[in-house]
C-alpha positions in Angstrom: -11.7 -53.1 16.5 -12.5 -49.4 16.4 -13.3 -48.1 12.9 -10.7 -45.7 11.6 -11.4 -42.0 12.4 -13.0 -40.1 9.7 -10.7 -37.7 7.9 -11.0 -34.1 9.0 -13.4 -32.1 6.9 -11.7 -29.5 4.7 -12.2 -25.9 5.6 -15.4 -24.6 4.2 -15.1 -22.0 1.6 -17.3 -19.0 2.2 -18.4 -18.7 -1.4 -17.2 -18.9 -4.9 -14.2 -16.6 -5.4 -15.8 -15.3 -8.6 -18.8 -14.1 -6.6 -16.5 -12.2 -4.2 -14.6 -10.6 -7.1 -17.8 -9.6 -8.8 -19.2 -7.9 -5.7 -16.0 -6.1 -5.0 -15.7 -5.0 -8.6 -19.1 -3.4 -8.3 -18.1 -1.8 -4.9 -14.9 -0.4 -6.4 -15.6 0.4 -10.0 -12.5 1.0 -12.1 -10.3 -0.6 -9.5 -6.6 -0.7 -10.6 -3.2 0.0 -9.1 -2.9 3.4 -7.5 0.7 3.7 -8.6 1.2 6.3 -11.3 3.1 5.2 -14.4 3.2 5.5 -18.2 5.5 2.6 -19.2 6.2 -0.9 -17.9 9.6 0.2 -16.7 8.1 3.0 -14.7 5.6 0.7 -13.1 8.4 -1.8 -12.2 10.4 0.9 -10.5 7.4 2.4 -8.7 6.4 -1.0 -7.4 9.9 -1.7 -6.0 9.8 1.7 -4.3 6.4 1.0 -2.8 7.8 -1.8 -0.5 7.0 -0.6 3.1 5.8 2.7 1.7 2.5 4.1 0.4 1.4 4.5 -3.2 0.7 8.2 -2.5 4.3 8.7 -1.3 5.8 6.9 -4.3 3.6 9.0 -6.6 5.2 12.1 -5.1 8.7 10.8 -5.8 8.5 9.2 -9.3 7.7 12.2 -11.5 11.0 13.8 -10.7 12.8 10.5 -10.8 11.5 9.6 -14.2 12.0 13.1 -15.6 15.7 12.8 -14.7 16.1 9.1 -15.5 13.4 8.2 -18.0 14.8 4.9 -19.4 16.5 1.8 -18.1 19.7 3.0 -19.8 19.6 6.3 -18.0 18.8 4.8 -14.6 21.4 2.1 -15.0 24.1 4.8 -15.6 22.9 7.1 -12.8 25.0 8.1 -9.8 23.5 6.2 -6.8 23.7 9.3 -4.6 21.5 11.2 -7.0 18.9 8.5 -7.0 19.1 8.1 -3.2 18.3 11.8 -2.8 15.2 11.4 -5.0 13.7 8.3 -3.4 14.8 8.9 0.3 11.2 9.7 1.5 10.0 6.2 0.5 12.2 4.5 3.2 15.0 2.1 3.0 16.3 4.3 0.2 19.8 2.8 -0.1 18.5 -0.7 -0.6 15.8 0.5 -3.0 18.3 2.5 -5.0 20.5 -0.5 -5.4 17.5 -2.5 -6.5 16.2 -0.2 -9.1 19.6 0.6 -10.6 20.4 -3.1 -10.6 17.1 -3.9 -12.2 17.6 -1.2 -14.9 21.1 -2.5 -15.6 19.8 -6.1 -16.0 17.0 -5.0 -18.3 19.6 -3.3 -20.5 22.2 -6.1 -20.4 19.9 -9.1 -20.7 16.7 -7.8 -22.4 17.7 -5.1 -24.8 16.3 -2.3 -22.7 12.8 -3.8 -22.6 11.0 -5.1 -19.5 10.6 -8.9 -19.9 7.1 -10.3 -20.3 7.4 -13.6 -18.4 7.6 -14.3 -14.7 10.9 -16.2 -14.6 12.8 -13.3 -16.3 11.1 -10.7 -14.1 11.9 -12.4 -10.8 15.5 -12.8 -11.9 15.8 -9.0 -11.8 17.3 -7.4 -8.6 14.6 -6.3 -6.2 11.8 -8.1 -8.0 9.6 -10.8 -6.3 6.4 -12.5 -7.5 4.2 -9.6 -6.2 6.1 -7.0 -8.2 6.3 -9.2 -11.2 2.6 -9.8 -11.2 1.8 -6.1 -10.8 3.9 -5.4 -13.9 2.5 -8.3 -15.9 -1.1 -7.6 -15.2 -1.2 -3.9 -15.4 1.5 -2.9 -17.9 2.1 -5.9 -20.1 -1.3 -7.5 -20.6 -0.3 -10.8 -19.1 -2.5 -12.4 -16.5 -1.0 -11.9 -13.0 -2.4 -11.9 -9.5 -0.2 -9.9 -7.0 -0.6 -11.0 -3.4 0.4 -8.4 -0.9 -0.4 -8.3 2.8 -3.9 -6.9 2.1 -4.8 -9.7 -0.3 -3.4 -12.4 2.0 -5.3 -11.0 5.0 -8.6 -10.4 3.3 -8.8 -13.6 1.2 -8.0 -15.7 4.3 -10.5 -13.8 6.4 -13.3 -14.1 3.9 -12.5 -17.8 3.4 -11.7 -18.0 -0.3 -8.2 -19.2 0.5 -6.6 -21.0 3.4 -3.0 -20.0 2.9 -0.1 -18.9 5.2 2.1 -17.6 2.4 1.5 -15.2 -0.5 2.7 -17.9 -2.9 0.1 -20.4 -1.7 -2.7 -17.8 -1.7 -1.7 -16.9 -5.3 -2.0 -20.5 -6.3 -5.4 -21.0 -4.7 -6.8 -17.7 -6.1 -5.5 -18.4 -9.6 -7.1 -21.9 -9.5 -10.4 -20.5 -8.4 -10.6 -17.6 -10.9 -10.5 -17.2 -14.7 -7.1 -15.7 -15.8 -8.7 -12.6 -17.3 -9.9 -11.6 -13.7 -6.7 -12.2 -11.8 -5.4 -8.7 -11.9 -8.8 -7.2 -11.1 -9.2 -9.6 -8.2 -6.0 -8.4 -6.7 -6.8 -4.8 -7.2 -10.3 -5.2 -5.6 -9.0 -7.2 -2.6 -6.3 -4.6 -2.0 -8.7 -1.7 -2.0 -11.2 -3.6 0.2 -8.3 -4.4 2.6 -7.3 -0.7 2.7 -10.7 0.8 3.1 -13.1 -1.7 4.7 -11.5 -5.1 5.7 -8.7 -3.5 7.6 -6.7 -5.2 10.4 -9.7 -4.3 12.5 -12.4 -4.9 9.9 -15.5 -2.7 9.4 -17.8 -5.7 9.0 -21.2 -3.9 9.2 -20.6 -1.9 6.0 -18.9 -4.7 4.1 -20.6 -6.0 0.9 -19.4 -9.5 1.7 -20.5 -9.9 5.2 -23.3 -12.4 4.3 -20.7 -14.8 2.8 -17.6 -14.1 5.0 -16.4 -16.7 7.4 -15.0 -14.1 9.8 -18.3 -12.3 10.0 -20.2 -15.5 10.4 -17.9 -16.4 13.3 -18.7 -13.3 15.3 -19.7 -9.9 14.1 -17.4 -7.1 15.1 -14.8 -9.2 16.7 -11.2 -8.8 15.3 -9.7 -12.0 13.9 -7.2 -14.0 15.8 -3.6 -13.6 14.9 -3.6 -16.4 12.4 -2.7 -17.0 8.8 -5.2 -14.4 7.6 -4.1 -11.5 9.7 -0.4 -12.0 10.2 1.7 -9.4 8.4 4.1 -10.9 5.9 7.7 -9.7 5.6 8.4 -7.3 2.7 9.8 -8.9 -0.5 12.9 -6.8 -0.1 14.7 -7.1 3.2 15.1 -3.7 4.8 18.5 -2.5 5.9 19.2 -2.5 9.6 21.6 0.3 10.6 24.5 -0.8 12.8 23.8 1.0 16.1 24.7 0.6 19.7 25.6 -2.9 20.7 25.5 -4.1 17.0 28.1 -1.5 16.1 30.3 -2.5 19.0 30.2 -6.1 17.9 31.2 -5.2 14.4 34.4 -3.4 15.8 35.5 -6.6 17.6 
């Protein structure tokens, strides 16, 4: 009788995730979110607006938005058209307007006008997923949180500190590998590294991690395959699709 086949070896991790974060923290000193805010509520709204937009674009919009609607109470009572005009340049402005007005109303009705400080309450707000909740928890509320966006998912898989197809699974693996007081910093550093160095086509020769990176070890300068680490994830808020052409005709039937 043939002996049973040996179990497949687990995927090798490139290095300790703590080493990766330490190096990136030195490469990007002072790493933090690039969204401008002064209160937890402002960061919540800015993060919702940042879906499929850029932080720079959101930072152009929010000063006027917050000057006109500075509190959850004010935004909850705002005319949707006025908000749409202010956030239009961030894209999907009707959907985002509904989300931020709905989140503001829920904060007023359920939480006395204060942004809640736990994950379950945050993700129950309109337009808020785990990534947005973790951004607010970690940056504005002093609660450990590790936001996983498309950059974190791509970079962490590519380096080899996670083996995950979804943001949720990547978050679980990173949180298990890192001390809670480094979770937010880890996310910020991985995001900046993904934007500036470890892009969809990575700039491996100038990367501070190339001696411990699985992708670099597999072949310097070759872009990664379209696998778990490079696949773009859908945004946490589903964009509106205008009814045009054949779709509009089907709606009339």
